Backbone as numpy.savetxt, mean C-alpha at the origin, in Angstrom:
# Nx Ny Nz CAx CAy CAz Cx Cy Cz
21.65 4.38 23.43 20.59 4.09 22.15 19.94 3.08 22.34
18.33 3.37 21.68 17.52 2.38 21.99 17.47 1.42 20.95
16.76 0.29 20.50 16.77 -0.58 19.97 16.19 0.16 18.13
15.51 0.82 18.42 14.51 1.49 17.47 15.39 2.70 17.01
16.27 3.48 17.72 17.30 4.12 17.13 18.17 3.55 16.25
18.76 2.77 16.59 19.50 1.67 16.22 19.39 1.37 15.04
18.11 0.69 15.10 17.33 -0.03 13.17 17.23 1.33 12.84
16.72 2.57 12.69 16.53 3.81 12.08 18.07 4.43 11.94
18.97 4.16 12.49 20.40 4.23 12.01 20.86 3.45 10.78
20.34 2.45 11.20 21.10 1.11 10.32 20.27 1.44 8.94
19.29 1.76 9.07 18.09 1.89 7.68 18.87 3.01 7.06
19.21 3.98 7.71 19.38 5.20 6.53 20.40 4.95 6.20
21.43 4.23 6.98 22.96 4.11 6.25 22.53 3.26 4.84
21.58 2.18 5.43 21.04 1.25 4.22 20.70 2.41 2.91
19.55 3.65 2.74 19.52 4.32 2.01 20.79 4.93 1.60
21.70 5.25 2.01 22.72 5.97 1.69 23.42 5.08 0.37
23.54 3.91 0.88 24.03 2.97 0.12 23.38 2.89 -1.04
22.28 2.60 -1.17 21.41 2.17 -1.91 21.46 3.25 -3.51
22.29 3.99 -3.16 22.22 5.28 -4.44 23.86 4.88 -4.94
24.73 3.99 -4.42 25.47 3.91 -5.02 25.12 2.23 -5.93
25.91 2.31 -7.16 25.58 1.18 -8.01 26.17 0.10 -7.73
26.90 -0.03 -6.73 27.94 -1.37 -6.72 26.95 -2.08 -6.00
26.25 -1.33 -5.17 25.70 -2.11 -3.87 24.36 -2.57 -4.29
24.33 -4.11 -3.91 22.96 -4.35 -4.59 21.93 -4.20 -4.10
21.11 -4.39 -4.94 19.27 -3.95 -3.98 19.32 -4.82 -2.16
18.18 -4.30 -1.65 17.48 -5.38 -0.54 16.71 -5.85 -1.76
16.20 -6.93 -0.51 15.00 -7.42 -0.83 13.81 -7.05 -0.71
13.68 -6.15 -0.19 12.58 -5.13 -0.23 12.22 -4.24 -1.35
13.55 -4.02 -1.69 13.54 -3.24 -2.82 13.28 -3.64 -4.10
14.03 -5.07 -4.31 13.77 -5.99 -5.46 12.23 -6.24 -5.65
11.36 -6.31 -4.21 10.04 -6.77 -4.22 9.30 -5.59 -5.35
9.82 -4.18 -4.75 8.97 -3.24 -5.03 9.14 -3.21 -6.53
10.52 -3.48 -6.87 10.74 -3.44 -8.24 9.79 -4.49 -9.27
9.63 -5.15 -8.94 8.53 -6.81 -9.35 7.74 -6.26 -9.60
6.68 -5.92 -8.43 5.42 -5.04 -8.25 5.31 -4.15 -9.62
6.26 -3.32 -9.78 6.39 -1.82 -10.75 6.38 -2.55 -12.28
7.57 -3.50 -12.27 7.19 -4.51 -13.37 5.87 -5.02 -13.75
5.23 -5.61 -13.29 3.98 -6.17 -13.22 2.91 -5.05 -13.64
2.78 -4.06 -12.51 2.09 -3.06 -12.80 2.02 -2.58 -14.36
3.25 -2.46 -14.92 3.75 -1.71 -16.58 3.11 -3.08 -17.46
2.51 -4.25 -16.99 1.71 -5.20 -18.16 0.52 -5.04 -18.36
0.10 -3.71 -17.25 -1.54 -3.89 -17.70 -2.17 -3.14 -18.93
-2.78 -3.55 -19.61 -3.01 -3.15 -20.98 -4.66 -2.25 -20.96
-4.63 -1.09 -21.78 -5.57 -0.45 -21.82 -6.95 -1.21 -22.93
-7.96 -1.94 -22.56 -9.06 -2.22 -23.38 -9.89 -1.93 -24.02
-9.70 -0.43 -24.03 -11.18 0.28 -24.39 -12.25 1.04 -23.40
-13.08 1.68 -23.58 -14.06 2.83 -22.81 -13.33 2.44 -21.43
-12.38 2.83 -21.10 -11.74 3.12 -19.95 -11.26 1.80 -19.10
-11.48 0.98 -19.89 -11.01 -0.66 -19.28 -9.48 -0.77 -19.08
-9.37 -1.40 -18.10 -7.82 -1.86 -18.28 -7.87 -3.44 -17.79
-6.93 -3.91 -18.32 -7.17 -5.53 -18.09 -5.23 -6.02 -18.11
-5.25 -7.02 -17.47 -4.10 -7.74 -16.84 -3.85 -8.69 -18.00
-3.32 -9.22 -18.79 -3.79 -10.40 -19.91 -3.16 -11.79 -19.35
-2.77 -11.64 -17.96 -1.85 -13.10 -17.54 -2.76 -13.79 -16.38
-2.45 -15.06 -16.10 -2.34 -15.50 -15.16 -1.50 -16.38 -14.52
-0.43 -16.59 -15.01 0.61 -17.18 -14.45 1.85 -16.67 -14.46
2.43 -15.96 -13.79 4.18 -15.51 -13.82 4.66 -16.17 -12.73
6.32 -16.51 -13.32 6.99 -16.92 -13.36 8.29 -16.06 -12.76
8.49 -15.56 -11.47 9.90 -14.84 -11.02 11.17 -15.46 -10.48
11.79 -14.54 -11.11 13.37 -15.18 -10.92 14.19 -14.47 -10.35
14.77 -14.32 -9.12 15.46 -13.11 -8.40 16.84 -14.02 -8.34
17.76 -13.39 -8.47 19.64 -13.10 -8.01 19.74 -13.27 -6.73
20.39 -14.40 -6.39 20.49 -14.10 -4.75 21.51 -15.13 -4.46
22.58 -14.72 -3.51 23.65 -15.39 -3.09 22.84 -16.54 -2.06
23.45 -17.14 -1.65 23.30 -18.59 -0.86 23.16 -17.55 0.69
23.29 -17.00 0.95 23.12 -15.81 2.34 22.14 -15.17 1.91
21.83 -14.80 1.29 20.18 -14.11 0.40 19.30 -14.71 0.67
19.08 -15.86 0.06 18.23 -16.90 -0.43 17.02 -16.91 0.62
17.12 -16.89 2.18 16.37 -16.86 2.86 15.34 -15.69 3.24
16.45 -14.69 2.95 15.85 -13.12 3.22 14.62 -12.88 1.65
15.20 -13.19 0.92 14.79 -13.45 -0.61 12.94 -14.21 -0.57
13.07 -15.15 -0.23 12.37 -16.24 -0.24 10.95 -15.62 0.78
11.65 -15.45 2.26 10.75 -14.71 2.89 10.07 -13.53 2.23
10.70 -12.52 1.81 9.80 -11.28 1.49 8.87 -11.62 0.19
9.39 -12.53 -0.52 8.52 -13.20 -2.28 8.13 -14.16 -1.71
7.11 -14.65 -0.79 6.53 -15.58 -0.46 5.44 -15.64 -1.23
4.89 -16.14 -2.37 3.47 -16.04 -2.65 2.74 -16.51 -1.89
2.81 -17.62 -1.42 1.60 -18.33 -0.35 1.21 -17.29 0.45
1.85 -16.25 0.84 1.50 -15.20 2.08 0.86 -14.11 1.64
2.02 -13.21 1.53 1.66 -11.54 0.99 1.92 -11.43 -0.73
2.64 -11.89 -1.51 2.99 -11.29 -2.78 2.01 -11.46 -3.61
0.82 -12.78 -3.91 0.10 -12.41 -4.43 -1.28 -11.40 -4.00
-1.12 -11.53 -2.94 -2.22 -9.84 -2.42 -1.63 -8.83 -2.77
-0.45 -8.65 -2.66 0.37 -7.09 -2.93 -0.12 -6.98 -4.27
0.22 -8.06 -5.13 0.22 -8.18 -6.73 -1.21 -7.66 -7.03
-2.19 -8.54 -6.47 -3.74 -7.92 -6.70 -4.09 -6.39 -6.30
-3.21 -5.88 -5.36 -3.95 -4.56 -4.64 -2.79 -3.38 -5.49
-1.94 -3.90 -5.91 -1.08 -3.07 -7.59 -1.89 -2.78 -8.49
-2.56 -4.21 -8.99 -3.30 -4.44 -10.56 -4.79 -3.67 -9.90
-5.17 -3.40 -8.73 -6.55 -2.59 -8.44 -6.20 -1.00 -8.49
-4.89 -0.81 -7.70 -4.63 0.46 -8.41 -4.70 1.03 -9.74
-3.84 0.15 -10.64 -3.87 0.48 -11.86 -4.69 0.83 -12.45
-6.45 0.21 -11.78 -7.70 0.51 -12.63 -8.22 -0.94 -12.64
-7.41 -2.05 -12.80 -8.16 -3.38 -12.68 -9.30 -3.97 -11.44
-10.79 -3.40 -11.76 -11.73 -3.67 -11.16 -11.75 -4.93 -10.14
-11.38 -5.85 -11.16 -11.60 -7.38 -10.49 -10.01 -8.22 -10.93
-9.85 -8.60 -10.34 -8.75 -9.47 -10.34 -9.06 -10.49 -10.31
-8.84 -11.89 -11.42 -8.86 -13.44 -11.43 -7.88 -13.74 -10.50
-8.18 -15.33 -11.25 -6.97 -16.23 -10.40 -5.61 -16.30 -11.11
-4.90 -15.88 -10.18 -3.15 -15.55 -10.73 -2.31 -16.88 -9.79
-1.57 -17.74 -10.62 -0.79 -18.80 -10.11 1.11 -17.81 -10.00
1.47 -17.73 -8.83 3.18 -17.22 -9.04 3.88 -17.95 -8.47
4.52 -18.21 -8.77 6.03 -18.87 -8.35 7.49 -18.12 -8.64
8.03 -18.43 -7.36 9.33 -17.59 -7.32 10.37 -18.71 -6.95
11.87 -18.23 -7.21 12.60 -19.11 -7.80 13.84 -18.21 -7.25
14.97 -18.53 -6.54 16.10 -17.57 -6.33 17.43 -18.66 -7.03
17.77 -17.97 -8.13 18.67 -18.18 -9.05 20.08 -17.46 -8.44
21.31 -18.22 -8.91 22.88 -17.61 -8.66 23.07 -16.61 -9.54
22.46 -16.51 -10.52 22.93 -15.78 -11.79 22.06 -15.15 -12.71
22.18 -13.98 -13.30 21.13 -13.59 -14.34 21.35 -14.37 -15.60
20.08 -14.44 -16.56 20.44 -15.01 -17.54 20.70 -13.99 -18.46
21.17 -14.44 -19.98 21.61 -14.18 -21.00 20.48 -12.92 -21.36
19.44 -13.25 -21.70 17.69 -12.78 -22.07 17.23 -11.74 -20.99
17.92 -11.97 -19.30 17.48 -10.93 -18.87 17.50 -9.15 -19.09
17.04 -8.40 -18.46 17.33 -6.90 -18.79 18.55 -6.98 -18.36
19.23 -5.94 -19.01 20.68 -5.03 -18.49 20.90 -4.88 -16.90
21.17 -5.44 -16.13 21.98 -5.24 -14.64 20.50 -5.36 -13.93
19.25 -6.23 -14.05 18.21 -6.49 -13.76 18.52 -7.44 -12.67
18.04 -7.34 -11.37 18.40 -8.35 -10.34 16.79 -9.37 -10.40
16.08 -9.33 -11.17 14.69 -10.75 -11.28 14.20 -10.37 -13.08
14.00 -11.28 -13.37 13.15 -11.81 -14.22 11.72 -11.73 -14.09
10.39 -11.39 -15.06 9.34 -12.26 -14.43 8.57 -12.51 -16.22
8.34 -13.73 -15.87 7.76 -14.45 -17.05 6.88 -14.69 -17.03
5.89 -13.77 -18.12 4.09 -13.92 -18.40 3.84 -14.77 -19.08
2.79 -15.59 -18.61 2.43 -16.60 -19.37 0.53 -16.44 -19.30
-0.39 -16.91 -19.88 -1.97 -16.98 -19.83 -2.34 -18.60 -20.67
-2.83 -18.81 -19.23 -3.62 -20.01 -19.87 -4.40 -19.92 -20.43
-4.39 -21.05 -21.64 -5.56 -21.22 -22.79 -6.83 -21.07 -22.21
-7.29 -20.07 -22.96 -8.70 -20.26 -22.57 -9.34 -19.54 -21.32
-8.07 -18.78 -20.44 -8.50 -18.28 -19.03 -8.93 -16.69 -19.62
-9.61 -16.43 -18.47 -10.14 -15.03 -18.76 -9.22 -13.86 -18.38
-8.97 -12.74 -18.88 -7.90 -11.58 -18.35 -8.45 -11.47 -16.95
-6.74 -11.63 -16.15 -7.23 -11.22 -15.40 -7.90 -9.88 -14.37
-8.60 -9.13 -15.06 -9.06 -7.91 -15.08 -10.15 -8.10 -15.92
-11.07 -8.57 -16.02 -12.18 -8.61 -17.30 -13.09 -6.85 -16.74
-13.65 -7.12 -17.63 -14.79 -5.88 -17.50 -16.22 -6.38 -16.94
-16.58 -5.87 -15.85 -17.55 -6.39 -15.07 -18.93 -6.44 -16.06
-19.58 -7.33 -16.00 -20.82 -7.26 -16.57 -21.73 -6.54 -16.58
-21.89 -5.66 -17.73 -23.15 -4.32 -17.70 -24.29 -4.90 -17.98
-24.29 -6.34 -18.33 -26.25 -6.57 -18.69 -27.18 -7.09 -17.43
-27.95 -6.60 -17.52 -29.14 -7.13 -16.17 -29.12 -8.61 -16.29
-29.50 -9.06 -14.88 -29.86 -10.16 -15.05 -31.14 -10.27 -15.38
-31.62 -11.80 -15.98 -32.59 -12.23 -16.51 -33.78 -12.08 -15.58
-35.15 -11.48 -16.45 -36.53 -11.41 -15.32 -37.02 -12.88 -14.96
-37.49 -12.86 -14.05 -37.93 -14.36 -13.52 -39.55 -14.06 -14.16
-40.12 -15.08 -14.46 -41.49 -15.35 -15.13 -42.13 -14.28 -14.24
-43.17 -13.33 -14.76 -44.12 -12.57 -13.72 -43.24 -11.70 -12.89
-42.20 -11.38 -13.11 -41.33 -10.62 -12.10 -41.83 -8.88 -12.88
-42.06 -8.16 -12.15 -41.92 -6.74 -12.91 -40.86 -6.04 -12.26
-40.39 -5.01 -12.98 -38.87 -3.92 -12.62 -39.82 -2.85 -12.03
-38.54 -2.22 -10.97 -39.21 -1.08 -10.86 -38.35 0.27 -11.30
-39.37 0.99 -11.13 -38.74 2.24 -12.17 -37.76 3.05 -11.54
-36.66 2.96 -12.51 -35.56 3.81 -12.09 -35.66 4.81 -12.15
-34.54 5.82 -11.54 -34.73 7.50 -11.47 -34.34 7.40 -12.74
-35.02 8.71 -13.03 -34.93 9.54 -14.63 -33.26 10.08 -14.67
-32.67 9.68 -15.73 -31.32 9.68 -16.11 -30.18 9.53 -14.70
-30.39 8.17 -14.30 -29.44 7.78 -13.46 -29.95 6.24 -13.38
-28.74 5.19 -12.83 -28.44 3.80 -13.61 -28.39 3.23 -12.03
-28.04 4.38 -10.31 -27.83 4.07 -9.25 -28.76 4.68 -8.79
-29.29 4.37 -7.61 -30.09 4.92 -6.73 -29.10 6.41 -6.31
-29.28 7.29 -6.39 -28.47 8.47 -5.82 -27.94 8.31 -4.43
-28.74 7.89 -3.48 -28.32 7.81 -2.07 -27.15 6.72 -1.84
-27.36 5.57 -2.47 -26.85 4.25 -2.66 -25.27 4.53 -2.87
-25.26 5.34 -4.09 -23.95 6.18 -4.93 -23.35 7.03 -3.53
-24.05 8.02 -2.74 -23.92 8.44 -2.16 -22.69 8.06 -1.21
-23.28 6.72 -0.62 -23.31 5.86 0.78 -22.14 5.24 0.11
-22.14 4.90 -1.02 -20.46 4.12 -1.51 -19.69 4.87 -1.30
-19.41 6.18 -1.31 -18.22 7.09 -1.83 -17.64 8.06 -0.18
-18.82 7.37 0.37 -18.44 8.47 1.95 -17.63 7.52 2.86
-16.55 8.30 3.08 -15.62 7.10 4.24 -16.33 6.28 5.18
-16.40 5.00 5.46 -16.43 3.99 5.90 -15.78 4.70 7.41
-16.77 4.52 8.71 -16.39 4.93 9.97 -14.81 4.16 10.17
-13.77 4.66 11.02 -12.70 3.99 11.29 -12.04 5.02 12.74
-11.36 4.42 13.41 -10.55 5.21 14.54 -9.33 4.52 14.45
-8.35 5.53 14.96 -7.31 5.63 15.56 -7.31 5.64 17.27
-6.60 4.83 17.54 -6.53 4.56 19.31 -4.96 4.58 19.72
-4.74 5.72 19.91 -3.37 5.43 20.75 -2.95 4.37 21.77
-2.07 3.97 21.64 -1.33 2.85 22.40 -0.20 3.16 23.36
0.52 4.41 22.39 2.08 4.47 22.75 2.11 6.17 22.90
2.13 6.99 23.67 2.29 8.28 23.13 1.32 8.89 23.74
1.74 10.34 23.84 1.07 11.53 24.27 0.15 12.51 23.57
-0.91 12.17 23.27 -1.81 12.92 22.20 -3.05 13.44 23.04
-3.66 14.45 22.02 -4.86 15.23 22.46 -5.95 14.41 22.90
-6.23 13.27 22.19 -7.28 12.34 22.30 -6.29 10.68 22.63
-7.20 10.11 23.28 -7.00 8.75 23.59 -7.54 7.61 22.39
-8.64 8.37 21.36 -8.83 7.89 20.13 -9.44 9.13 19.21
-9.26 8.97 17.88 -9.43 9.61 17.18 -10.05 9.14 15.75
-11.45 9.77 15.75 -12.60 9.19 14.30 -12.04 9.60 13.41
-11.67 8.66 12.21 -11.16 9.41 10.73 -13.07 9.64 9.91
-13.09 10.57 9.95 -14.65 11.27 9.20 -14.23 11.60 7.92
-12.57 12.16 7.70 -12.68 13.07 6.52 -12.04 12.13 5.64
-12.05 12.51 4.34 -11.26 12.02 3.13 -9.54 11.87 3.43
-9.35 13.17 4.21 -7.74 13.09 4.92 -7.91 13.45 5.89
-6.55 12.52 6.75 -6.29 12.72 7.95 -4.76 12.49 8.11
-4.49 14.27 8.76 -3.17 14.57 8.88 -2.68 14.03 10.03
-1.52 13.29 10.41 -0.85 13.10 11.75 0.29 13.97 12.45
0.62 14.25 13.18 1.95 14.88 13.38 2.14 15.75 14.74
3.18 15.91 15.12 3.18 16.60 16.52 2.95 18.51 16.38
1.99 18.48 17.05 1.66 19.78 17.13 0.10 20.11 15.99
-0.50 21.03 16.68 -2.02 20.63 15.47 -1.54 21.91 14.61
-0.89 22.66 14.72 -0.45 23.78 13.64 0.92 23.51 13.29
1.57 23.23 11.68 2.73 23.51 11.32 3.36 24.62 10.90
4.26 25.55 11.07 4.00 26.66 10.58 5.85 26.58 10.10
5.93 27.82 8.85 7.24 27.75 8.17 7.87 29.09 9.63
8.99 29.24 8.75 9.83 30.12 9.51 9.26 31.71 9.90
8.31 32.13 8.78 7.68 33.02 9.21 6.44 32.90 9.88
6.25 31.90 10.55 5.16 31.62 11.90 3.78 31.49 10.67
3.84 31.37 9.75 2.68 31.10 8.32 2.21 29.35 8.54
0.69 29.30 8.77 0.87 27.70 9.03 0.82 27.39 7.79
1.16 25.81 7.45 1.15 25.79 5.89 1.02 23.65 6.38
0.60 23.43 7.74 -0.39 22.21 7.78 -1.08 22.22 9.08
-2.26 21.64 8.75 -2.85 21.44 10.20 -3.09 19.90 10.36
-3.00 19.32 11.64 -3.05 17.83 11.93 -4.25 17.67 12.29
-4.85 16.91 12.48 -5.94 16.10 13.06 -5.68 15.17 14.13
-4.50 13.87 13.90 -4.61 13.66 14.53 -3.05 14.04 15.22
-3.16 14.52 16.50 -2.04 15.69 17.44 -1.03 15.03 18.48
-0.54 14.37 18.42 0.77 14.33 19.56 1.37 15.31 19.98
1.79 15.59 21.63 1.90 16.93 21.76 3.27 17.03 22.15
3.86 18.45 21.73 5.16 18.65 21.51 6.03 18.94 23.06
5.96 17.41 23.72 6.53 17.90 25.12 7.81 17.01 24.73
8.61 17.13 25.91 10.13 16.37 26.55 9.60 15.01 26.51
9.66 14.21 25.46 9.80 13.12 25.83 9.95 11.73 24.97
10.71 10.91 24.93 11.51 10.22 23.86 10.47 9.90 23.10
9.40 9.31 23.79 8.33 8.66 22.64 7.82 10.12 21.58
7.42 10.64 22.09 6.55 11.84 21.33 7.34 12.64 20.37
9.10 12.94 20.83 9.94 13.82 19.77 10.17 12.66 18.72
10.09 11.43 18.71 10.12 10.60 17.37 9.18 10.97 16.17
7.77 11.49 16.92 6.73 11.48 16.07 7.30 13.44 15.02
7.51 13.30 14.08 7.41 14.23 13.10 6.59 15.27 13.32
6.66 16.53 13.08 5.51 17.71 13.02 4.84 17.43 11.54
5.42 17.01 10.64 4.38 16.61 9.60 4.83 14.78 9.05
4.43 14.44 9.71 4.77 12.62 10.02 3.87 11.84 9.11
2.65 11.70 8.98 1.96 10.74 7.42 0.92 11.41 7.70
-0.24 10.54 6.76 -1.35 11.02 6.50 -2.44 9.97 6.03
-3.38 9.98 6.38 -4.13 8.71 5.76 -5.59 9.61 4.92
-5.68 8.98 3.86 -6.70 9.22 2.57 -7.02 7.87 2.59
-8.62 8.14 2.41 -9.69 7.58 2.14 -10.09 7.82 0.53
-10.07 6.50 -0.28 -10.16 6.50 -1.44 -11.26 5.24 -2.11
-12.23 5.59 -2.35 -13.23 4.44 -2.33 -13.10 3.94 -3.80
-13.07 2.60 -3.81 -13.72 1.74 -2.95 -12.39 0.74 -2.15
-11.15 1.46 -2.53 -9.87 0.62 -2.13 -9.89 1.14 -0.64
-10.44 1.86 0.20 -10.59 1.98 1.66 -9.36 2.86 2.08
-8.98 2.68 3.00 -8.11 3.91 4.08 -6.64 3.34 3.29
-5.51 4.34 3.01 -4.07 4.44 2.85 -3.56 4.98 3.79
-2.31 4.45 4.11 -1.41 5.19 4.87 -0.39 5.74 4.05
0.04 7.07 4.34 1.26 7.20 3.47 2.19 8.33 4.75
3.78 7.92 4.49 4.40 8.80 5.33 4.69 9.99 4.45
4.97 10.85 5.26 5.25 12.22 5.08 6.77 12.65 5.01
7.98 11.97 4.48 8.94 11.99 4.97 9.68 12.07 5.95
8.96 11.46 7.22 9.18 11.20 8.75 10.51 11.51 8.98
11.27 11.89 10.21 12.40 12.07 10.67 12.72 10.51 11.07
11.64 9.76 11.52 12.07 8.20 12.51 11.04 6.92 11.62
10.32 7.65 10.49 9.58 6.61 9.51 8.58 6.01 10.53
7.93 5.54 9.33 6.26 5.07 10.04 6.38 3.23 9.36
5.78 2.77 10.56 5.44 1.09 10.00 4.25 0.98 10.47
3.91 -0.44 9.87 2.70 -0.91 10.35 3.20 -2.54 10.98
2.95 -2.78 11.90 2.68 -4.16 12.43 1.64 -4.93 12.35
1.59 -5.82 11.18 0.51 -6.72 10.57 0.70 -8.16 10.72
0.25 -8.97 11.46 0.24 -10.41 11.87 1.56 -10.90 12.07
2.22 -10.18 12.66 3.55 -10.50 13.27 4.88 -9.78 12.08
4.70 -9.16 11.41 5.23 -8.98 10.45 5.33 -7.20 10.16
6.71 -6.80 10.42 6.48 -5.37 10.24 6.64 -4.61 8.88
5.73 -3.70 8.48 5.78 -3.37 6.80 6.43 -2.01 7.23
7.45 -1.58 6.52 7.99 -0.08 6.36 7.44 0.63 5.11
6.74 1.82 5.54 6.46 2.71 4.69 7.27 4.01 4.09
7.57 3.70 2.52 8.75 3.99 1.76 8.57 5.42 2.36
9.96 6.35 2.37 9.44 7.57 2.54 8.94 8.70 1.43
7.88 9.47 2.00 7.53 9.97 0.75 6.91 9.62 -0.49
6.44 7.82 -0.53 6.03 7.50 -1.74 4.20 7.85 -1.88
4.31 7.78 -3.19 3.11 8.52 -3.34 1.94 7.10 -3.84
2.20 5.71 -3.24 1.67 4.45 -3.19 0.84 4.17 -1.75
1.57 4.70 -0.76 1.01 3.99 0.47 0.90 2.79 0.91
0.24 2.53 1.90 -0.08 0.90 2.14 -1.78 0.58 2.71
-2.45 0.04 2.20 -3.65 0.06 2.31 -4.10 -0.42 3.89
-4.57 0.48 4.63 -4.69 -0.51 6.08 -5.66 -1.17 6.08
-5.74 -2.41 7.43 -6.66 -3.17 7.55 -6.80 -3.10 9.11
-8.26 -3.53 9.55 -8.33 -3.47 10.85 -7.44 -4.36 11.70
-6.99 -3.57 12.93 -5.82 -4.17 13.54 -4.71 -4.25 13.63
-4.60 -3.46 12.42 -2.98 -2.74 11.88 -2.57 -2.06 12.82
-1.19 -2.25 13.69 -0.77 -0.89 14.77 0.41 -0.74 13.95
0.21 0.74 14.24 1.09 1.78 13.17 2.06 2.29 14.49
3.19 2.41 14.08 4.30 3.28 14.40 4.45 4.45 13.63
4.30 5.82 14.26 4.82 6.41 14.15 5.98 7.45 14.67
7.35 6.64 14.38 8.60 6.66 14.98 8.29 5.96 16.43
8.14 5.94 17.41 7.98 5.26 18.55 6.66 5.35 19.21
5.84 6.12 18.44 4.27 6.39 18.97 3.85 5.50 18.28
2.68 4.53 19.01 2.30 3.59 18.52 0.40 3.81 18.63
-0.17 3.12 17.22 -1.55 3.61 17.39 -2.15 2.11 16.99
-3.58 1.73 17.16 -4.32 0.88 16.13 -5.38 1.09 15.58
-5.12 0.75 14.59 -6.56 1.36 13.49 -7.63 0.30 13.30
-8.79 0.66 13.93 -10.03 -0.03 13.95 -10.93 0.29 12.90
-11.68 -0.68 12.55 -13.21 -0.21 11.53 -14.54 -0.67 12.56
């Protein structure tokens, strides 16, 4: 049994244990729950606006001495946590996110004022005089310079149609195959949705087509290719956020190797993970690199 098979087997065992109430949540699960809690603090502010009214976040997490290093690594505010918070707020409808100061403290036990059975507590504060973290972008035009003339605007439109269309179009990106046998060595992502899987067409037991893949790994007797599910994952382009990767409940999972750190995509999660140039993506054992 290879290393990846062992990791997958261990992770599936952990997932089964997670449904038991007597088993503590993993650091990754706690991190995800913290982001959910933060997203719940987003407030409507009229005219389809949303704001996050805090800029100081103090996070406390219960952890034994043996778990301290793992929790601090997953919740390190100086690395990815602040960026993950910004991304989650953006997904919640905040167009701009201002300065955020985040602190993380691992404690031995929960205080009496925490939520029942909670493994963490987030204290939200706002610096006096600070703008909300997601303020409304200014709609006022910049002041005119003396002697300057304004170009006539298109009738009934605030934005030039060509510029508006360009901002909504997918930016050109590629998946380059590094490991595994596929129909191409490189795939251009030109559509809003790109399906990845083994076989070009996935059929049900009545041989009806239920899915078509655009990134196709061959259905051959290969230790690498056989770890790619027929409906493995998909990539969605959603302006202005960019490309996001989603796992479609694959058997061996979908992961991203980014700056030496492995990011596991939750199976079937509707949130996905935003892709960055240079990300190495593992579909089971098959591996590709995302380029823009």
